[in-house]
N, C-alpha and C positions, 0 to 999 in steps of 0.2 A: 064759327058756330060755336056755342059754350052750352054748359047745362048751367043754368045761372041759379046760384041758392043764396050768395054774398050779393050785397053791394059793398061792402070792405073788398079791395081785390085781393090783400094779401090773404084771405080768408079764404074766396075763390079759389086760387092758386093753389094752394095747398090741400081743398076739395080735390082740383083735377088732378092734383098729381096724385093721391089716393085712388081716385077711380082709374087712372092709367094704370096703376099698378095692378088692376084686375086683367089685366091682359096675359100676364105671367103667373096668375094664379097667389100672388101677394098681395091680393084685398078680395073683399066680396061687394058686390053691386050693393045689395042690400043693406050688408053691416055699415058701407060708408053713406048712403043717404039717409038711414036712419039717425046715423050719429051726428051727422049735417042739421038734420031735423030739430036735433035738440038744441041746435048752437045758438047763444042771442048771438044775432051780426055784432060784430066789432067788437065782442069782448071775448078779452084775453082768460078770464081766467075759466068762462063756461068752456071754449075751446078746448083748453086742457083737461079740464075734467071730464068731460065727453069723450074727448078719444080714448083718455088714460082709461077709463070707466069700460069702453069695448075693448080696449087692449085687452084689460086684466080678465073679463070674463072669455077671450079666447086663448089667453094663456091658462087660464084654469082648464078650459077643455082639453089642450094642448100638452097639458101636465097629465093629467087624466089618461087619455089616450095611448101615452107615452108608456106612464104603468103599467096599462092593461095589455102591452105588445103591440098596439093598432098603429105601425109606425108610417104608413101612408096619412091617416087623419092626423098625427101628431106631427107629420109635415106641414101637412097642408094650416094646420092652428098656428104652427110656430112662427111658420112665413108671413103669415096674414097680422098676427100681432106685432110684429117686429115693424112692420108698416106701421099701424097704427099707434105704439109707442111712439115712432119717429114722428109721425104727425103730430102728436101732443106735443110734443118738444118743440115745434117748427113756430110757438109764441109764448113760449116759457118766460122768455125774457119778458115780455109783456106784458105778463099776469104778477099776480099781487106775491108770489112765491116764486121767483127765480132760483131759489137755492136748490130747489126741487130737481135742477134739471140732472144734476150727477146720476141721480136715484134712477129719475127714468131713464139715463141712458144706458147706465147697466142693464137695465130688464130690457131694454131694448135689444143691446148685445147677448144677453142670455140668449135671446129668441133666436137671433143670428147663430149662435155658437151649435144652438140644438138642430138650428136645420141641415149646418154645414154637416154634422154627422147620419141626418138621416136622407139626405139627399141618395137617389137610387146607385150612384157613386159616391160614396163620401168622398167630401173634400180633403183638403189636406191641409194642414196649419203650416208657413213657411217662416222663417224670420229673415228680412234681409240686411245685410250688412249696413249700416248706415253711419260715418263717422264714429262717434264711440259708442257706438250703441247698435240696435236691431229697431226694423220696422216690422209690423206684423202684415201679413199677408196671409192669401189662401187662393191654392193652385186645384181647379177642378180638371180632371183627367174627361177627356169626352168619352159619352155614356158606351159606344161601342168599341172603342179601341179597349185593347189588351193592356194591362197594368206593363209600363214600361214602354210600351208602343211609341214610337216617335211620329209627333202630329204637328200641325201649326199652330199658333199660339195665339192668343187676342187678351193682350193686358185691356183690362178696364180700368181707366186713373180717374178717380172721383174729384167732384169739386169743393166749394166751400163748406157747405153742412150738409151734404147727402149722409146719409146712414150709409153703412159699409152693402148692410142687405139689400139696398134699392142699386147697387150692378149689378146684380141677376135682370133685374127688370131692365137697365137700360145697355145689357147687351150680352151680360153674361148668359143666358138663357138663349138669345138667337145663336150664339157660338156654339153653344153646347148644342143645341139640335142640327145643328151643320157639320160636325163631326170634328170641330176645332176643340182643342184644350182652351181653360179660360185660365184665369186669374184676375187678382184684384187685390188692393194693400190699402192700409192706411199712411199716407203721407204727412210730412212737419203740417201741424194745425188740423189736421183731419182725425176726427173718432178717437180711437183708443192712444194713437199718437200725442193727440190734444189732451184729452179727459185722463189718461193713465199717466203719460210720462212728460206733459205739458211743453211739448216743441210747438214752437210755432210756425207759422207759414213763414215760406221764405221765398222771393221771386225769380233765384235761381235754378229753374227745378230740374236743371241736366245735373245738379249733385244730389238730386234724388230718384230721378228716371233713368240715370244709368246703373247705378249699385240695383235696381229691382231688375235692368235687363241683363246685368252681367249673373245673378241670382240663377234667372231664368235660362241663360245659353248654358250655363253649367249643367243643365240637368240632360241627361243621357234622352228623356221621353220628348223633349221638345227640340223642332226642326228649328236650326239656328237660321237659315234662308227665310224663312216665312212666320215672324213675328209682326205682328201690327198692335197700334194702341189707339186705343178710343178715350179721347179726354171729353170730358163733361162739364156742360157747367164753365165753371172758373177757368178749369184744366184745358179750357177752350183758349186759354194766354197762355197754362202752364206748359202744353206738350209743344205747341210751336216752338217757345223757347226752348225747351228740351230738344227738340230736332236742329235746331240753329247749331248746335255741339256737338249733337248722338246723331249718325247715321246710318244703322247697324239696321232701323225699322224696314222691314218691306212695304209698309203702310203705316198710314196715319190717319185716323177721323174727329176732326172738333165738332162739337155741338154746344153750343154755336163757336164762329169763330170771335176771339178777345184779341184785341188790338192793345187796350188802355182798360184795366181793372177799374183806375179812379173815377173814369167818367159815370159811372151809377151814384159815385159818391160825390161828387161836383156839380152833377147838373141839377140837384134838386136847392143848392144854396142860391142864396140873394146874390148879385153881382159883387156887391159890395166887399163879400166874405170872399169869393171867389178872386177879387183883387189883392186883398190881404196874403191869403194863400203866395198867390203869385209875387207880392215882394216882402216875403218873408215877415211880415208883420203879426209876429206869433203872440204878442200879449192883446194887441185887438182882436183878431180872430179869437183866441179863448176866451176872452169876457163876453164876445158876440155870443159864441155857443153855449154858455152858461146860462146866459140870461133866454137863449133858445128853449134849452132845458129845463128851465125852471118854468116856462111857460107851458111848454108839451112835452110831458112825460113822456108820451108815443116816441119823440126824437131821442130822448135818454134813453128808451129801451132798445130803440134801434142800433143808437150807439154802441152800446155794451154789448148787445146781440154780434151785431158783425165786426166790432172792432178785438172780441175776447180772440180767434184764435192768430191775431198777428202780434200778440205779445206784449202789446203796448198800453194796456188799460190800466188806470191810474196813473197815467203820464199825463199831459196835457194835450187835449184834442188836438191841437194844432199840430204836433209830434204823431201823433194816428193817420193824419192824413196827409202829412209828408211819408209817411211810411208805405201807405197804399201806392202814393204817387209810384213808385219805385217799381211798380207792378205793370209795367207798361212796355210794348216789345219795339226796340228801334233796329237800327242797320243790320241786326245781327243776323234778323230771319231771311235775308237775302241769301245766308249761304245755306239755307235750307236744300238739300236736293231729294228727300223723301216725298213720294208722291202723296197729298194731302187730298181729302175731301172736308169739306166745310159745309157744312146745315146753315141756311138761312130762313128760321121761321119767323113767317109774318106775323104782326105785333110783338116782335121781341122786346121785353120790357126790362131790362137791365143794360144792355148793349144793342141798341138800335143801329142797324146802318155799320156795324162794325164785322161780319161776315163779309160783306162786300167788297171791305177796305183791305182786309186780311187776304182775300183773294187778290187782286188787285197789286198788293205788293210782294208776295210772293213769285220766285224767277222758275222753279221748279215744275214737276207736273204735278196740277192741279185739276179740281174739279170743284163744283160748289153744287148743292143740290137746295130747291125752296120748296118750302112747305105749305102749305096756303090755307088760311082761316076758312075758307067756304068751304075746303076739304077735311073741317076739325081737323088741323093739324097745326095750327097756330101758337103761339107764344112761345116761351124759354123751353127748350128741350121737349118740345111736341108731346105736353103733358096726356094727351087724348087720342094721341095717334100712336100709340106702340107697334100697331105690326106695318102703317107705314115707313115709321122711321126704319124698322130693323129691316124690313126688305129691300128700300132702297139704300140702306147704308153697308148691307153684306153683299147685294147683289154687287155692288161697286167693288168692296173691298176682296169678292172670290178670285178677280183677274190676279191679285197680287199672294193670295194662300193658295192658290192652286199651280204646280209646277205647268201642266198643259194651258193654263192663261196668262202666263209670263209675257209681258210685254203688249198687252190688248191696248195700254194709255196710248201708246204712239199710234195706233190706228183709227184713235179717236173715244168717244167716250162710251160708257155703257148705255143704253135706251133708259133706263131707269134714272140718268143723270143729266139734268139740263145745263148747259155753262153758260155764262156772260161775261163778257169782258165790257 
């Protein structure tokens, strides 16, 4: 089931993500549909302009409410404006002025920063020690907890290009209403770490997630035996990679499971170009890709958008594809001992079939939950099924974050989870 507004599938998916945010009050259905109704299908300039216009209007309302001391209204407006600016950025590389990206991101980030301070229990900004610098993060105390009270913690690990504010939608809100602390952070290649610090992605995510966990375990208000991590989108690769070397998490969820990030890059290529990559024919591959970009500005824009966080823009396209090829899980995942829940959405458009592949390769405690299109829950990260996703994920997670539920895995899966072997 889909609410269809666009024939262009990228536009359609972007619309679904915005609509899905309404479940957590990070968008409003009327605003989303009215904005979509003004957009010319497939026209990236129209997409960027209309979402920016809606975001700007909501931003103005937020500032006015804040200036007048109407804190609840200001929070509602800033949270929605953050979503709309992020949605505008989704097609910025395909528009005629991609150089607007940084300004749009900074406005989006400003909305999130305001929201962090306006939550009923304001968020805490944290700095994660990382190599010779720090990574920005946000810690949110459970609303019913006292300052300093020790509680379980849920870490929400972003994917490739999602806004930090979306982590509220993808797990933060659900953790909060269940009485858990939660936090999120910008890792290398993500959001502030990319736009302000210039840090690119890296495949060895244990070098990122372990420092995050170290910082959280150093807090007296975090229960060290009850920390879970949720990996969203491309973090469906990063989290299992990190878990191969980091065994202190009580449980982990990946939405979806990703074995090989590069397949979403390789599958659209003609066979001759896949062979050139395989055989190391860099000059031939770069020549073919250059011709493809000349004849298809859409291809060129997609490569710029997807390649930017990897830190190899400006070099050969072959080098970019070679870099992405390193984002592949190998034998190391056989060492994972952390219980893992994998989501498997029907119609997964980026890494189809890989959730089951990951499930089959894990040796430790594992479960897989299927989300069906006929229930409105298909597609990547179940954009239109926030309630289904949150309840099924957190019902499973409860057995690992509550002391009186420890060990449930040994006696069988939660009723909310379906096993496949």
